[in-house]
N, C-alpha and C positions, 0 to 999 in steps of 0.2 A: 899205580896198580889199579886194576879194575876189580871191582867186587864181583864175586862169582854170581852168576845167575841174573845179571842185569846191568843197565847202564845208569851211571850216576847222573841226577838232574838237580837244578837249583830249585829250592823251595819257592813257591809263589804265594803272594798275599791273596786272601779270598776276594773274589770279585764283588764290587759294590752292587747292591740291588736296590731298585726304586720301590718305595712302599706301594703295596697293592691299592688300587683305586676301587673303593666300594661304591657302586652306583646306587643312588637313592632316588626315589620319586619326588619331584617337586611338590610342595604342599598345594593342595587344591584350594583356590580362593573362590568361595561361592559368590556369584554375582547374580543379581536379579535379571531375569530375562527382560529385554526391552519391551515396554508396553506398546502394544499395537495401537496405532492411531485410530480413533473411532471414525466410522464412515456414516453413521446415522445419528440423528438428533430428533428427539420428540419433546415438544413443549406443550404444557397446558396452562390455561389462564383463567382468572376471574375478571370480568369486565364490570364496571360500575353500573352501567345502564344498558348498553348495547350499541349497535351500530348506528342508531339514530343520534347518538351523542358523539360530538367531534373528538373528545378526549379518547374515547374508545375506538372510533372509526380510524383515526389517524394512526393509532398503534397497530391495528390489524393490517392496515394498508402497508405500513412500514415493515411489518413482519413478512408480508408476502414479497416485498422487494428484496429483503435480506435472504429469504428462502430461495429466490431465483438466482441470487449471486453466489450461493453455495460457499460460504466462507469456510476455509480449511478443507475444501473439497467435500463438505458434508452434504449428505442428502437429508434435508430437513422436512419432516412430515408436516402436513397441514395442521395449523393451530387448532387445538381442541379447547373450547372455552365455555364457561357458564356465565350467564348475565345476571346482574342485580341481586346478589346475595350478600348478606352482611352478618356480623355477629357470629352466633353459634352455627347458623346455617352455612356461613362462609367457611368456618373451620371444618365442618363436616365435609364440605365439597373438597377442600384442600387435602384433607386426610384421605379421602377416597382416591384422589389422584395419586397421592404418594403411595398408598397401600397397593395400588394396582401394579406398581413396579414398572410401569410403561414409560414414565416421563423423566427426562434428565433435568429439565428446568421447569419450575412451576412459578408462574408470573402472576402476582396479585396486584392488579392495576389501580390501586388506590391505597387507602389507609387500612392496612391489614396486618400491621406488625404484631398486634396482640395475638392474633390467630397463628401467625407464622412462628412467633416465639414459642408457642406450645408444641410445635411440630418439628422445628429445625434439628433438634438434637436426636430425635427419633429416626430421622432420615438424613444423616450427614452426607450421604452420597449425592443428594439432590441440591442443585443451586436454586435457592429461593430468591424471589424478587418482590420488593414492595416499592410503591411509587408515590411520590409527592409528599406534601406536608401532612403533619399529624402522626407520622410514623416515629417509632423509636429506632435509633441506629443500633443494629445488632451485630454487624460484621460477620466474619467467619464465612459461613455458607449462605449468608443473606446479603444480597445486593440492594442498595437503596438508590433508586433512580429518581432524579428530579427533572422536570421539564420546565424550562424557563423560556418565555417568549417576550421578555421585556425589551430586547434589542429591536426587533421589528416593530414592537408596539410604540417605542419612542419615535421611530421614523414615521409611523402613521400619525402620531400626535403632531408632528411638524405640519402635515397637511391640514389637520383639523384646526390647529392654531392659526395657520396662515389664511385659511379659507373662511373661517367663521364670520358671519355678519353680525351676530348678536353678542359675540364674546362669551357665550355660555356653551360649554361642552361638557359631556358627562360620560358615565360608565355605569352599566348594570352588571353586577357580578353575581357569582354563585355564593361562595362563602368568603369571609374576610380571612382567608388563609394566606400564608406568605407567598405561595406560588400563584395566587390570584392578585394579591396586593401589588406584587412587583410589576406586573404588566400594566395595571391601572396607573400606578405612580409614574411609570416610564412614559405612558401615553400623555399624561398631563405635563411631565417635564419636557417632552418633545414639543408640546404646544407652547409652553412658556419660553422655550428657547427662541421662538420667533414672535411671540406675542405675550409679553409679561402681564397683560391686563385681563387675561381670561378668568372667568369664574368656573369652578368645577362643581358638578353634581354627581353624587355617588349613592348607589343603592345596592343592597345585597338581598337576594331572594331566599337565602338559607336553604338551598337545595341544589343538587347537581343538575337537576333537569326539571324545571317547572315553568313551561312557557306562559301559563296564565299569570303567574306572579310577575314574571319578567315583563309581560305586556303591560300590566298595571303600573309597575315601577317606571317603565319607559315613558308612558303617557304622562305620568306625574312630572317627570323631568322636562318633557317637551312643553308642558303647560307653563313651566318656569322660564321658557325662552330658549331652550337648548336647540341647536341646529346641527351638531355633530355628536355622535354617540358611539362609544365602544360597547357593543352588545355582546358581552361574554356569556350571558344567560340564554342566548339562542332564541330570541323572539323578534322577528324582523317585520311583522305587520305594522308596528308603529312607524317604522322607517318609510314604508310606502304610503301609509295612510296620511302621514303628515309631511311627506316629501322632504325628508331630511337625509343627510348622509350618515351612514352607519359603517362600522368597521367590525370585522368578525375575528374570532379566536380559533386557533388550532388548524382549521381547514378553510378552504376557499368558500365563502358564503355568498358569493355573487348570485348563485342560483336561487337563493331565497328572496332576493330583492334586486333584480338585475339592473335597475336604474338607480339604486340607492346605496348598495354596498360598494363603496369605492375600492377597497382592498381589504385584505385580511392578514393577520399575523399567523404564519403557518408553523405547525409543529412537525418536525421530522424526528421520529424515534429511531431511525436507522443507526446512528452512532451509539445510542443507549443499548439497543438490542445486540449490536456487534460487541460492545464492551462486556456484556454478560456472557455471550457465547465464548469470547476469548478467555474469560475467567474459568468457565466450565472446561473448555478444551485444555487449558494449561493444567488443571487439576487432574484430568483423566490421563493425559500423556506423561506427566511427571510423577504422579502418585502423591504429590505433596498436598497437604490439606488446603481447602479453600481459604483464601485470605482477603475477602472483600473488606473494604474499609468500613468502619462504623459510621462515618459521616456520609452525608448525601453526596451524590455525584451528578454533575450536569455538564452539558456541552454547550458551547456558544454558537451563535449564528455563523461565526467564522469556521466552526467545526462542521458546519452543515446540519446543525440541529434545529434550526429555525430559518424562516425566510418570509418573503412577502408574496402575496398572490398577484396575479395579473390584474390590470385595471379593466380588462374587458371593454376597451374603448372609452371608458369614462375619463381617461386621462385628458381627453379633448376638452373636458369641462374644468380642468384644473388651471388656474391662472399661471402664466409662464413664470412669474416671480416665485410662486409657491413651488412649482415643479423644480425650479433651479435650486431652491433651498433644500428641498427633499433630496434631489440627486447629489448635491454637494455633501450633505450629511452622510448619505449612504456611501459615497466614495471615501470620505474621511474615515468612516468606520472600517471599511474594507482595507484601507491603507494603514490602519492602526493609529491614526491621528485623533480619532474620537473614541473615547471610552464611555460607554453608557452605564451610569451608576445603577447598582442594584439596591433598591429601597423596598423593604418588605413591611414597613409600618402600615397599619390600616389606614387607607385613604378616607378622607371625610369631605363633605361638601363645604364650599366656602361661600361667604355672603355674596 
């Protein structure tokens, strides 16, 4: 029978429904915007004496070479520098450079760690540099650069030891600091490697630049029979006046005595400057704090940090036997067969 008013149907289970999806926004993770790589670099410096001094001149010349190479694509402004200030005066100059806000790197080209120590924390965004012996290792934003030319000095010593007729060779230094001692000791060790019978004469003028004292010290050594001299203190008149062979430090000194300066141990600051620029660039582009080592940093002749000057035709006066020994030692060093020891003990004259 049909029910009135409609058609009978089977009851149906309610249809299954999927839970509603509630859309939510993903949490925003804050990230630092990438640091734009710098395109400009400005450097200020204090020089010990000025461009008349090889230590200073070679640094400025190396800076100009690095400037032309544009590391990291940087446009490097001409070096701003002040000459010959020490103590409180040096600190005032360094502070003025820092307060100006113009300079990214401030390079103090000698023993200035006392002054830099008083400033480095006030200006943590600046890369500071101190150079050579007598400094305190500070680390952080203070780079400690050393310049060692003991390796080419050893090779020069081979020539002196082989060529000497008196068996007396010598050196006139500035101060008995370890980055002066090392090159003098190496010069004598090179000489002894070919002539164990040499006597050595050593004098220090106790000044970075005092040609008059150097002249006096050189003449005293020559009076004792010396015929080959490592003239670190930059006075070459005794070489010409007494017609002996001399050897120069840091730059090519043949111009000072063209017939008497046989060669020179050259200082190239390019790797040192590049090292500091790399440290500064890394800090700027990563935002990480400066992390300069507290210990001194130096580069080898194999790294391009030192070398030997041209003979300017004077090689014609070098006996072939001596030239062969010199060339062989240089080749052995370049090939890693010869390691030139670093000896920083104060050198002394021998009887």
